[in-house]
N, C-alpha and C positions, 0 to 999 in steps of 0.2 A: 504493499500500500504506500509506504514511504517512498519506494523507488518510483512508482507511478506519478506521485506528486512532484518529485524532483524532475522527472522527464518532462512533465507539463510545464513547469517553470522554465526549464532550459529551452524548450521549444518556443515559448512566448518571448523570452529574451532574444533568441536567435532571430525570429521574425521581426521584432522591434528594431534590432540593430541593422538588419538588412534594409528595412523600409526607410531608415534614416541615412543610408549610405550615400544617396544622391546629394550633392552639395546644395545648401540653401543659400541662394544668391539674393542680394538686396536690391531694391529699386533705387533709382536716383531721379534727378529732375527731368531727365529725358527718357529714361527707360523704366518700364513697368515690368516687374518680374513676378510671375505666378508659379509657386511651387506646387502645381497641381495640373491635371489635364484640363483643357478647355472644354466647355459644353458646346457641342456642335449639333445643329439641327437644321433641316431644310424646310422652308416655307415658300410655297408657290415656285419651287424650282431654284430658289436662292439660298445660299449657305449663310447661316447666322452663327457667329462665334461669341459665346457668352452674351447672347441676345443682340449682338451688333452685326449688321449685314456686311458681308464681304463684297467690296467694290471690285468689279472686273473690268477688263478692257471694253467689253460689250456695253456695260453700263455707261462708261465714259463716252463711247460713240453715240449711244442713244441720247445722252444729255446734249451732246454737240448738235445732233440733228434737231432736237426739240427747240434749242435756243437759236437755231439758224434763221428762222423766218419771223419777222416782226408781225404784230397783230394790229389791225386797224379797228378802232372802236369809235362810236359816236362821241363827240365832245360832251362831257358831262357838265362842264362849267363849274365844278367844285374841286377842291384840293384832293380829297380822298386820302387813303392810307398808302397808296403806291407811289406817291411822289409825282410831281409835274415839273418837267424840265430839270430833273435831278435824279441821280441813282439812289434807290432805296432798297434795303435788304428786306426780302419778303419771306425767306425760309432758311433753315439751317438744319443739318443732319450730320451725324458722326458715322464713320465707317472704318473697317479694316481693309487693307489691300496687301498684295504681295505676300500671301500666306505660304510659308515654307515649312518643311518638316524633315526630321531625320530620326532614325531609331536603330537600336541594335538588340537582337535577341541572343542571349548567351545560352547556347545549347551544349556548351562544353562541360566537362566534368568539374572544372574549377573556375575561379574568378579570372577575368581578363580585363586588360586596359583597352579602352576604345575611345576615339575622339568623335564626337557628334558636332555637326556644323550646319547652321541655317543662315540664310541671307535674305534680306528683304530690301527692296528699293522703291523709291517713289520720286516723281518729278512734279513740282508745283506747277499748276496749269490753270488756265482760264478757258472758258468756252462761250460762244455766243457773240453778241455785239460788244465791241471794245472801244467804240468811239464815245463821244460826249465826255471825255476825260475819265473813263471807267478805271483804267489802270492807276491813275493818280488817286482815285477815291479808295481803292482797295489795297494799293501797294504797301502802305504803311502797316496794314493789319497782318500781312503774311509773315511766315517764319523765315522767308528768304525771298530772293528775286524770282519772278516768273521764269520758269525754265530751269531753275536750280534743282539738281538731283541729289537726293539723300540715299546713301547706301549704308545699311546697318547689318551687322553680322554677330552671331553668337557662336563661339567655338569653345567647347568644354571637353576635357578628358576625364573619363569616369573609370573607376574600378568596378566592374559589373559582376556581381556574384553569379555563380552557376544557377541556371534556371530562372533568371530574371531578365526583363526587358526594360531598357532605358529609352526614353523618348524626349525630344524637345521640338517645339514649334515656335515660329516667330511671325510677326506681321507689323506693318506700318499703320499707325493711327492717322486717319484723314478726316478733316472737317470740310464739308461742302456747304457753301453759302450761295444762295440764289438772290439775284438782284433784278430790279425792273426800272426802266427809264421810260417815262411817258412824255413823248414829244408832242406838245400841245399845238393843235391846228385851229382853224376857224370853225370848221364843221366836224372834222374828223381828227381824232388823236391817234398817234402811232405808239404802241408799246413795244419796247425792245427788252430782251431778256439776256442775262449773262450769269455765269456761275464761276466761282473760284473753288479749287481743290487744293487744300493747304495741308502741309505736314504738321502733325501734332504729337509725334513721338514714336518710340519703338516699344513693342510689347512682346514678351516671351513667356512660354509655358514649359516647365521642366518637371518630369515625374518618372516614377519607376513602379513596377509591380511584378509579381511572379508570373511566369509564362503559364497560361492555362492549359 
């Protein structure tokens, strides 16, 4: 009976020590570190990571096409909330992009050292109408110049116990802001749309678990 209890305690200590074997990294002002797996789910064919949608190249192209054509509306004669003869922000949303992953399953009889590497990149961009001083209005709000590219990577070497899988993922955080400019006419007004896609940091997920 005493031997069984000792084996149970030893087993618990072994599992606990192995589960804590992966390094616990800290976040800083630009990088958010999650020492856990991300929650991934699909909604209407789109991937959401921890409840935030993954922004794809198709999404950027769709936004570009949407903003390409101005809209003509009857002159309302009032100021309204969309701005007249000025750029006004009308919407904002947060996304992830450039989602990368790396993993290693240790099926060997003993512990092994392996390096996992992920890389995410993003370029600050605008879409739609950029006249009427749009770049001057939004330029000071951005994390860098329009066209500036951010490349972020995470390279970590782990000692992976036998029978365990280690995994890491990374992504760039992006904020999309939508703007509208109403060019006032005598009878008809013309509404122009534009969007900015701005860098908001680097996020990683690191975790390990036994191979099932």
